[in-house]
PLY file of the C-alpha trace (Angstrom):
ply
format ascii 1.0
element vertex 608
property float x
property float y
property float z
element edge 607
property int vertex1
property int vertex2
end_header
62.27 91.11 62.42
64.75 89.06 64.44
64.43 85.29 64.13
67.30 84.50 66.50
69.10 86.19 69.38
72.44 85.62 71.11
72.52 84.24 74.65
75.86 85.51 75.96
78.46 85.16 78.73
81.54 87.36 79.01
85.17 86.63 79.89
87.40 89.57 80.86
90.83 89.38 82.47
92.49 91.85 84.82
93.33 95.26 83.42
96.45 97.26 84.25
97.48 100.89 83.87
98.72 100.06 80.35
96.36 97.31 79.19
92.56 97.21 79.24
89.77 95.18 77.67
86.00 95.02 77.88
83.05 93.24 76.26
80.14 95.44 75.19
76.76 93.94 74.34
73.47 95.57 73.42
70.03 94.25 72.48
67.71 97.15 71.50
64.23 97.10 72.97
62.77 99.52 70.40
61.45 97.46 67.48
62.76 99.84 64.78
66.30 99.90 66.18
66.23 96.14 66.73
65.15 95.55 63.13
67.66 97.95 61.55
70.69 97.42 63.82
70.18 93.99 65.39
71.91 92.62 68.50
75.52 93.71 69.04
78.47 91.89 70.64
81.89 93.53 70.65
85.24 92.88 72.31
87.40 95.99 72.78
91.08 95.83 73.75
93.55 98.66 74.32
97.28 98.66 74.94
98.90 101.95 75.88
101.86 102.80 73.66
102.50 106.37 74.84
101.62 108.74 77.65
98.44 110.70 78.17
94.88 109.62 78.95
94.14 107.05 81.63
93.54 103.82 79.73
90.32 102.74 81.49
88.71 106.16 81.03
89.79 106.19 77.38
88.39 102.67 76.94
84.98 103.73 78.25
85.05 106.64 75.83
85.88 104.27 72.95
82.85 102.09 73.78
80.60 105.14 74.06
81.82 106.49 70.71
81.34 103.10 69.02
77.82 102.81 70.40
77.00 106.32 69.17
78.45 105.66 65.72
76.65 102.36 65.20
73.27 102.93 66.88
73.11 106.71 66.47
71.83 106.59 62.86
69.48 103.98 61.46
70.16 104.52 57.75
72.34 102.15 55.72
72.93 98.42 55.90
74.09 96.66 59.06
77.31 95.45 57.42
78.34 98.85 56.06
77.49 100.73 59.28
79.32 98.18 61.42
82.48 98.50 59.30
82.25 102.30 59.37
81.83 102.37 63.17
84.83 100.07 63.69
86.96 102.07 61.25
86.10 105.43 62.78
86.71 104.40 66.39
89.96 102.63 65.46
91.20 105.77 63.69
90.28 107.98 66.66
92.22 105.73 69.05
95.41 105.81 66.96
98.35 107.74 68.39
98.70 106.74 72.03
96.98 103.33 71.95
97.01 100.04 70.08
93.39 98.95 69.65
91.67 95.66 68.79
87.96 95.38 68.01
86.03 92.20 67.26
82.34 92.85 66.64
79.35 90.71 65.71
75.80 91.77 64.89
72.86 89.40 64.59
70.21 91.03 62.42
68.36 90.88 59.09
68.47 87.08 59.25
72.27 86.95 59.24
75.34 87.44 61.42
77.80 90.16 60.39
81.38 90.08 61.68
84.03 92.82 61.61
87.52 92.65 63.15
90.23 95.27 63.45
93.49 93.89 64.78
94.41 90.24 65.41
91.20 89.04 67.06
89.18 86.03 65.93
85.65 84.64 65.78
85.07 80.89 66.14
81.90 79.02 65.17
80.91 75.63 66.59
78.16 73.98 64.51
77.06 70.37 64.38
80.18 69.27 66.22
82.63 71.14 63.94
84.73 74.13 64.98
86.04 76.71 62.49
87.55 80.20 62.51
85.10 82.28 60.49
86.74 85.69 60.89
90.43 86.30 61.57
91.55 89.90 61.95
94.83 91.48 60.93
96.89 94.17 62.61
95.96 97.61 61.30
93.33 96.28 58.87
89.58 95.70 58.86
88.41 92.18 57.99
84.74 91.27 57.67
82.55 88.25 57.04
78.87 87.36 57.13
76.58 84.34 56.92
73.37 82.73 58.09
72.93 81.36 61.63
71.29 78.16 62.80
69.69 77.50 66.15
72.27 75.97 68.51
75.30 77.62 66.86
78.01 78.60 69.35
80.15 81.66 68.61
83.28 82.68 70.45
84.67 86.20 69.91
88.16 86.65 71.34
90.96 89.17 71.30
94.48 88.05 70.47
95.59 87.64 74.10
92.80 85.28 75.16
93.00 83.43 71.85
96.69 82.74 72.44
95.86 81.24 75.84
93.26 78.84 74.41
93.91 75.80 72.25
91.29 75.13 69.59
90.89 71.67 71.09
89.78 73.29 74.33
87.14 75.30 72.49
86.05 72.20 70.58
85.47 70.39 73.88
83.81 73.23 75.77
81.60 75.05 73.25
78.26 73.30 72.95
79.11 70.82 75.67
77.28 72.80 78.36
75.26 75.98 78.87
76.68 79.31 77.71
77.40 80.60 81.21
79.04 77.32 82.20
81.21 77.47 79.07
82.41 80.93 80.05
83.12 79.81 83.61
85.26 76.91 82.32
87.18 79.19 79.93
87.56 82.09 82.41
90.73 80.74 84.15
92.55 80.99 80.81
92.16 84.77 81.08
94.65 84.68 83.98
97.33 82.54 82.35
100.51 83.70 80.64
100.79 87.28 81.78
101.46 89.59 78.88
101.27 93.17 77.66
97.53 93.05 76.92
94.34 92.07 78.73
92.45 88.88 77.71
88.79 89.23 76.78
86.15 87.29 74.91
82.46 86.45 74.77
80.63 83.14 74.30
77.30 83.36 72.44
74.71 80.75 71.52
72.04 81.22 68.85
68.66 80.79 70.48
65.05 81.58 69.71
64.62 85.34 69.62
61.21 85.12 71.20
62.59 83.51 74.34
65.63 85.79 74.66
63.66 88.96 74.05
61.09 88.00 76.65
63.92 87.49 79.16
65.36 90.91 78.27
61.95 92.48 78.73
61.59 90.96 82.18
65.03 92.19 83.21
64.41 95.71 81.98
60.69 95.63 82.97
59.64 97.05 79.67
56.10 96.71 78.31
56.86 97.35 74.63
56.00 94.55 72.21
58.14 93.22 69.43
56.89 91.92 66.08
56.05 88.22 65.74
58.94 85.87 65.15
58.93 83.82 61.95
60.31 80.26 61.77
64.09 80.03 61.43
65.46 80.15 57.91
67.56 77.18 56.86
70.63 78.67 55.25
74.17 77.46 54.45
77.18 77.84 56.75
79.13 81.10 56.91
81.16 82.18 53.97
84.11 84.42 53.38
85.76 82.64 50.49
85.48 79.02 49.41
89.24 78.50 49.60
89.45 80.00 53.05
86.63 77.80 54.36
88.18 74.67 52.87
91.54 75.51 54.41
89.94 76.15 57.81
88.10 72.85 57.80
91.28 71.03 56.89
93.21 72.74 59.67
90.52 71.94 62.22
90.20 68.32 61.06
93.91 67.50 61.25
95.20 69.98 63.82
92.94 69.51 66.82
91.29 66.10 66.54
93.62 64.39 69.02
93.41 67.21 71.63
89.65 67.37 71.13
89.26 63.65 71.75
91.22 63.82 74.98
89.33 66.85 76.25
85.96 65.45 75.27
86.79 62.17 77.00
87.82 64.01 80.14
84.68 66.11 79.97
82.45 63.04 79.57
84.16 61.19 82.41
83.86 64.19 84.71
80.24 64.72 83.67
79.43 61.07 84.33
81.06 61.11 87.75
79.26 64.30 88.62
75.86 62.89 87.66
76.61 59.70 89.61
77.47 61.72 92.67
81.15 60.66 92.77
82.61 64.05 91.80
81.68 67.57 92.73
83.63 70.79 92.14
85.21 72.30 95.24
83.36 75.06 97.04
86.23 77.44 96.31
86.05 76.60 92.59
82.37 77.49 92.52
82.97 80.70 94.47
85.82 81.81 92.21
83.63 81.30 89.14
80.84 83.30 90.78
83.30 86.09 91.57
84.44 86.19 87.93
80.83 86.46 86.76
80.09 89.30 89.19
83.24 91.17 88.14
82.37 90.79 84.45
78.83 92.04 85.05
80.11 94.93 87.19
82.59 96.02 84.50
79.91 96.07 81.84
77.71 98.34 84.00
80.31 100.94 85.00
78.91 103.52 82.57
75.35 102.27 82.20
74.51 101.79 85.89
77.35 102.88 88.24
75.29 102.19 91.39
74.61 98.58 90.43
78.18 98.17 89.19
79.54 99.29 92.55
77.22 96.90 94.36
78.46 93.97 92.25
82.12 94.89 92.81
81.54 95.05 96.57
79.73 91.70 96.54
82.64 90.16 94.64
85.07 91.65 97.14
83.12 90.14 100.04
83.14 86.73 98.33
86.94 86.83 98.07
87.11 86.50 101.84
85.40 83.09 101.52
88.16 81.68 99.30
90.45 79.46 101.37
91.85 76.98 98.85
95.59 77.48 98.30
95.04 76.98 94.59
92.99 80.20 94.57
95.78 82.21 96.20
97.31 83.20 92.85
94.12 84.73 91.45
92.97 86.54 94.62
95.40 89.49 94.18
94.34 89.83 90.54
90.68 89.78 91.49
91.29 92.41 94.18
93.17 94.63 91.74
90.35 94.41 89.18
87.77 95.22 91.87
89.82 98.14 93.19
90.30 99.50 89.67
86.57 99.20 88.99
85.59 100.96 92.19
88.05 103.75 91.43
86.63 104.17 87.94
83.13 104.49 89.36
84.29 107.01 91.95
86.49 108.90 89.46
89.41 108.38 91.81
93.00 108.63 90.57
95.64 107.50 93.07
99.26 108.57 92.61
102.07 106.62 94.25
103.95 109.90 94.47
103.51 113.44 93.24
105.73 114.16 90.21
108.25 116.85 91.15
108.23 119.89 88.85
110.64 122.26 90.63
112.55 122.66 93.91
112.46 126.27 95.17
115.78 125.81 96.98
117.43 125.80 93.57
116.60 129.51 93.37
117.19 130.41 97.02
118.53 128.50 99.97
115.69 127.70 102.35
113.23 129.03 99.77
109.60 128.37 100.67
106.20 129.06 99.18
102.83 129.94 100.66
100.90 131.28 97.65
100.93 130.18 93.98
99.64 131.94 90.86
99.65 131.23 87.12
100.56 134.13 84.87
100.81 133.44 81.14
103.76 131.09 80.68
105.02 131.47 84.27
104.30 130.21 87.74
104.63 132.86 90.49
105.34 131.88 94.08
105.11 134.13 97.13
107.63 133.37 99.89
106.19 135.23 102.87
109.07 134.51 105.24
111.73 135.79 102.85
109.50 138.56 101.44
110.25 137.57 97.83
108.40 136.44 94.71
109.87 133.64 92.61
109.14 133.37 88.92
109.35 129.99 87.19
109.09 129.55 83.42
106.88 126.54 82.66
108.49 125.65 79.34
112.14 125.35 80.45
111.68 125.27 84.25
114.09 128.15 84.78
113.51 130.08 87.99
114.58 133.40 89.44
113.72 135.95 92.12
111.40 138.47 90.48
110.96 140.93 93.35
111.59 141.32 97.06
112.33 143.71 99.86
110.43 145.91 102.28
107.66 146.68 99.81
106.51 143.06 100.24
106.51 143.25 104.04
103.44 141.60 105.49
102.44 140.04 102.15
99.66 137.46 102.44
98.66 136.65 98.88
99.03 137.42 95.19
97.00 137.34 92.00
97.81 137.98 88.34
96.38 139.42 85.15
97.82 138.74 81.71
100.82 141.04 82.25
100.70 142.21 85.86
101.19 140.77 89.33
99.24 142.16 92.32
100.34 141.47 95.90
98.29 142.10 99.04
100.59 143.43 101.77
100.29 145.09 105.13
100.53 148.50 103.42
97.95 147.79 100.71
98.22 146.37 97.21
101.38 146.62 95.12
101.71 145.99 91.39
104.61 144.80 89.24
105.05 143.57 85.69
105.60 139.90 84.96
108.50 140.86 82.68
110.13 143.73 84.63
111.22 144.63 88.14
109.24 147.83 88.63
107.07 147.71 91.78
104.49 150.39 92.63
101.83 150.71 95.27
98.39 151.09 93.67
96.00 150.77 96.64
96.69 152.12 100.11
95.68 150.10 103.15
92.23 151.22 104.28
91.49 152.01 107.91
88.25 150.06 107.50
90.11 146.90 106.60
90.01 144.48 109.49
91.62 141.23 108.29
92.33 141.25 104.53
93.52 137.78 103.56
93.16 137.25 99.80
93.15 139.09 96.48
91.57 138.15 93.12
91.74 139.74 89.68
88.76 139.48 87.32
87.47 141.62 84.46
90.15 144.30 85.01
88.96 144.74 88.61
90.57 143.72 91.90
88.57 141.93 94.61
89.77 141.83 98.22
88.30 139.45 100.80
88.22 140.85 104.36
87.79 137.88 106.68
87.41 140.13 109.73
84.46 142.08 108.32
83.08 139.19 106.22
83.07 141.50 103.22
84.28 141.47 99.63
85.60 144.78 98.30
85.81 145.55 94.61
88.34 148.08 93.27
87.20 148.97 89.73
89.70 149.67 86.97
90.03 153.33 85.95
92.43 155.15 83.64
94.84 156.00 86.41
94.78 152.55 88.00
91.99 151.50 90.36
89.11 153.49 91.78
87.84 153.65 95.36
86.52 150.64 97.25
83.03 149.31 96.48
81.05 146.87 98.62
80.25 143.96 96.35
77.99 141.88 98.65
74.35 142.95 98.86
72.98 140.84 101.71
73.70 139.55 105.20
77.08 137.89 105.47
76.87 135.69 108.57
76.93 132.56 106.40
80.41 133.60 105.20
82.07 132.86 108.53
84.86 130.34 108.08
85.66 131.21 104.45
89.21 130.07 103.63
89.40 130.73 99.88
87.72 132.77 97.14
87.61 132.20 93.35
85.95 134.32 90.66
84.79 133.43 87.16
81.93 135.94 86.83
80.29 134.37 89.86
82.15 134.48 93.17
82.85 131.14 94.84
83.53 130.93 98.57
85.07 127.82 100.14
84.50 127.38 103.88
86.63 125.45 106.34
83.86 122.88 106.84
83.85 122.11 103.09
80.73 124.06 102.16
80.91 125.87 98.83
78.87 129.04 98.33
78.10 130.70 95.00
77.26 134.41 94.70
76.18 136.26 91.56
75.93 140.06 91.45
76.36 140.18 95.19
73.56 137.73 96.01
73.75 134.07 97.03
72.49 131.38 94.66
71.30 127.88 95.49
74.32 125.61 95.22
75.38 122.34 96.79
77.98 119.65 96.20
76.39 116.42 94.95
77.89 112.93 94.72
81.02 113.37 96.87
81.14 110.34 99.16
84.12 111.27 101.34
83.54 114.74 102.88
86.20 117.43 102.90
88.48 117.29 105.96
90.58 120.43 105.68
89.92 122.30 102.41
92.38 125.13 101.74
91.81 126.42 98.23
89.12 126.69 95.56
90.34 127.43 92.06
88.46 128.29 88.87
88.24 131.03 86.26
86.29 132.20 83.22
88.38 129.93 80.95
87.92 126.85 83.16
84.94 124.49 83.01
85.27 123.07 86.52
85.90 123.84 90.17
89.12 122.51 91.74
89.26 122.14 95.52
92.42 121.37 97.47
91.59 119.16 100.46
94.90 119.17 102.33
94.05 116.83 105.19
92.79 114.14 102.82
95.71 114.83 100.46
93.61 115.19 97.35
92.26 117.55 94.73
88.51 117.21 94.18
87.03 118.25 90.84
83.43 119.44 90.62
81.28 120.60 87.76
80.03 124.15 88.10
76.61 122.66 88.76
78.05 121.11 91.94
78.21 117.52 90.68
81.24 115.53 91.73
83.38 114.42 88.77
86.68 113.03 90.00
89.55 113.35 92.45
93.32 112.95 92.55
94.87 111.51 95.70
98.40 111.06 97.00
99.88 109.71 100.21
102.65 111.88 101.63
103.25 115.51 100.67
101.22 118.25 102.34
100.14 120.87 99.82
99.51 124.57 100.49
98.13 125.89 97.19
97.27 124.95 93.60
96.66 126.38 90.14
95.16 124.66 87.10
95.38 124.97 83.32
92.74 122.89 81.54
94.21 124.01 78.21
97.53 122.39 79.13
95.87 119.57 81.04
97.93 120.33 84.17
97.53 120.87 87.90
100.45 122.48 89.75
100.65 121.97 93.50
102.73 124.02 95.92
104.28 122.16 98.83
106.53 123.68 101.48
109.51 124.17 99.18
108.57 122.26 96.05
106.17 122.51 93.13
104.56 119.33 91.82
102.81 118.72 88.50
99.88 116.40 87.81
98.35 115.45 84.49
94.61 115.95 84.17
93.08 112.69 82.90
0 1
1 2
2 3
3 4
4 5
5 6
6 7
7 8
8 9
9 10
10 11
11 12
12 13
13 14
14 15
15 16
16 17
17 18
18 19
19 20
20 21
21 22
22 23
23 24
24 25
25 26
26 27
27 28
28 29
29 30
30 31
31 32
32 33
33 34
34 35
35 36
36 37
37 38
38 39
39 40
40 41
41 42
42 43
43 44
44 45
45 46
46 47
47 48
48 49
49 50
50 51
51 52
52 53
53 54
54 55
55 56
56 57
57 58
58 59
59 60
60 61
61 62
62 63
63 64
64 65
65 66
66 67
67 68
68 69
69 70
70 71
71 72
72 73
73 74
74 75
75 76
76 77
77 78
78 79
79 80
80 81
81 82
82 83
83 84
84 85
85 86
86 87
87 88
88 89
89 90
90 91
91 92
92 93
93 94
94 95
95 96
96 97
97 98
98 99
99 100
100 101
101 102
102 103
103 104
104 105
105 106
106 107
107 108
108 109
109 110
110 111
111 112
112 113
113 114
114 115
115 116
116 117
117 118
118 119
119 120
120 121
121 122
122 123
123 124
124 125
125 126
126 127
127 128
128 129
129 130
130 131
131 132
132 133
133 134
134 135
135 136
136 137
137 138
138 139
139 140
140 141
141 142
142 143
143 144
144 145
145 146
146 147
147 148
148 149
149 150
150 151
151 152
152 153
153 154
154 155
155 156
156 157
157 158
158 159
159 160
160 161
161 162
162 163
163 164
164 165
165 166
166 167
167 168
168 169
169 170
170 171
171 172
172 173
173 174
174 175
175 176
176 177
177 178
178 179
179 180
180 181
181 182
182 183
183 184
184 185
185 186
186 187
187 188
188 189
189 190
190 191
191 192
192 193
193 194
194 195
195 196
196 197
197 198
198 199
199 200
200 201
201 202
202 203
203 204
204 205
205 206
206 207
207 208
208 209
209 210
210 211
211 212
212 213
213 214
214 215
215 216
216 217
217 218
218 219
219 220
220 221
221 222
222 223
223 224
224 225
225 226
226 227
227 228
228 229
229 230
230 231
231 232
232 233
233 234
234 235
235 236
236 237
237 238
238 239
239 240
240 241
241 242
242 243
243 244
244 245
245 246
246 247
247 248
248 249
249 250
250 251
251 252
252 253
253 254
254 255
255 256
256 257
257 258
258 259
259 260
260 261
261 262
262 263
263 264
264 265
265 266
266 267
267 268
268 269
269 270
270 271
271 272
272 273
273 274
274 275
275 276
276 277
277 278
278 279
279 280
280 281
281 282
282 283
283 284
284 285
285 286
286 287
287 288
288 289
289 290
290 291
291 292
292 293
293 294
294 295
295 296
296 297
297 298
298 299
299 300
300 301
301 302
302 303
303 304
304 305
305 306
306 307
307 308
308 309
309 310
310 311
311 312
312 313
313 314
314 315
315 316
316 317
317 318
318 319
319 320
320 321
321 322
322 323
323 324
324 325
325 326
326 327
327 328
328 329
329 330
330 331
331 332
332 333
333 334
334 335
335 336
336 337
337 338
338 339
339 340
340 341
341 342
342 343
343 344
344 345
345 346
346 347
347 348
348 349
349 350
350 351
351 352
352 353
353 354
354 355
355 356
356 357
357 358
358 359
359 360
360 361
361 362
362 363
363 364
364 365
365 366
366 367
367 368
368 369
369 370
370 371
371 372
372 373
373 374
374 375
375 376
376 377
377 378
378 379
379 380
380 381
381 382
382 383
383 384
384 385
385 386
386 387
387 388
388 389
389 390
390 391
391 392
392 393
393 394
394 395
395 396
396 397
397 398
398 399
399 400
400 401
401 402
402 403
403 404
404 405
405 406
406 407
407 408
408 409
409 410
410 411
411 412
412 413
413 414
414 415
415 416
416 417
417 418
418 419
419 420
420 421
421 422
422 423
423 424
424 425
425 426
426 427
427 428
428 429
429 430
430 431
431 432
432 433
433 434
434 435
435 436
436 437
437 438
438 439
439 440
440 441
441 442
442 443
443 444
444 445
445 446
446 447
447 448
448 449
449 450
450 451
451 452
452 453
453 454
454 455
455 456
456 457
457 458
458 459
459 460
460 461
461 462
462 463
463 464
464 465
465 466
466 467
467 468
468 469
469 470
470 471
471 472
472 473
473 474
474 475
475 476
476 477
477 478
478 479
479 480
480 481
481 482
482 483
483 484
484 485
485 486
486 487
487 488
488 489
489 490
490 491
491 492
492 493
493 494
494 495
495 496
496 497
497 498
498 499
499 500
500 501
501 502
502 503
503 504
504 505
505 506
506 507
507 508
508 509
509 510
510 511
511 512
512 513
513 514
514 515
515 516
516 517
517 518
518 519
519 520
520 521
521 522
522 523
523 524
524 525
525 526
526 527
527 528
528 529
529 530
530 531
531 532
532 533
533 534
534 535
535 536
536 537
537 538
538 539
539 540
540 541
541 542
542 543
543 544
544 545
545 546
546 547
547 548
548 549
549 550
550 551
551 552
552 553
553 554
554 555
555 556
556 557
557 558
558 559
559 560
560 561
561 562
562 563
563 564
564 565
565 566
566 567
567 568
568 569
569 570
570 571
571 572
572 573
573 574
574 575
575 576
576 577
577 578
578 579
579 580
580 581
581 582
582 583
583 584
584 585
585 586
586 587
587 588
588 589
589 590
590 591
591 592
592 593
593 594
594 595
595 596
596 597
597 598
598 599
599 600
600 601
601 602
602 603
603 604
604 605
605 606
606 607
């Protein structure tokens, strides 16, 4: 049973593309999980030390993994499981990130603390402030003890702790309500810009019965918890007697003067406020409300994206009401946090510019590209105007002309197998090896073709899309090459008008100019629709997938973006840029890359 619960308020500063922090809290409603795992508070901080995953997305994954590790199994003691969860997540994050974790669990009549990295936990009890858990870089430090009603805890990462004097905490903690304490401390999260993001959480020990009833009302749950016993009277926290004595000495001599000044100022301000002589400015109140909304929105990004988005938008609207010049410095930071949060919810990645991978004019003056394919370790580019195919090695970015001449006259598209390249031309389909110059014609142009526009290779067979006849022809593999044409579609084809691109992974995917995506299996249409994409397609040009890919990739040229969908149609994310117009794309999930073909350049994007 839980005798006490934490009442909490979060403080989180602005994240950047290299620094991120978040506070994760959880109070189980199920009585068994509550009894065996207690109430969790944790401050997570990441600083990017290398390249790779987007830091905010990685941070959300860290929190999810921690939650799974700690709450996923109910065996073992709280202290041991908390240490194991911190250790495992910290080890998983090593490599491209520097991680800090400060965690507290209230359960089994005690509070258990674990820190990895230089975070701290402060306790304010009976007017005295002490550090009861101080983490170390690269090591796990833990502590535990018995709580008393009215105890104030403050969990902080290194960055926020550096911004706060202990005298400030002495004056603020316990001097007002939990939420008000957080609002007073929140401005310190925006001082002294550094390489990491400030974050912390204020928590007060209160009656479990009252807190749990409030949680039940918020979640509208009808489950009952076991009766609450009277609070146990236990001694203060312990880690070691020497450490506690040293802490008390440091607090007594190091902060008494600052504490006295801050307490005096607080009392004077409180007295004036009660007497009606002093009131905080309207902008001050609004800025505190904005901070609270942003904190709440950040904590709900994964748990309730719809509500999170609503809170971010409300905070954004409130920014317009800030007029005080003193708020001018924090408005841009608030806007950046809100923008980052909304992008995380929408899965949107915005690039200032597309990273250049290769300039085709290095191979040939005035070289251009209209069609792009991925063959093994090479990118293949069809230059229709020059009637040539360029080959570009991915590993060393060396390019050359692989083939050209009259045999490529009227070429409109190409596709590849593991070792072969197939090109659709005015005369039919020609084949050449990726590693040699031999070019042979394998399929003659058919008099029944009306407007052949694209070619796909799948399962040793070639598939040709005839836009004029709204038909998909299959040319099956035989010993001598490819057999005669087969009609793959088995039903009416009027709904295929406007198809601009075809992809095959076992099913056949058709992308239409209005953005509709159609899925066919064994020649027959299946129910399929795109779900969750807020901004509709404007001018989609290409759909890309394959049997070794888990997702659908759609190039939306007009909106200058690549949209990524699950194969169930659910929107997952998108990558946007501002300038270059792109004609084609290929993707390797194994390499984590998207290659984009512009007029005369190839660009490369990292998949996050």
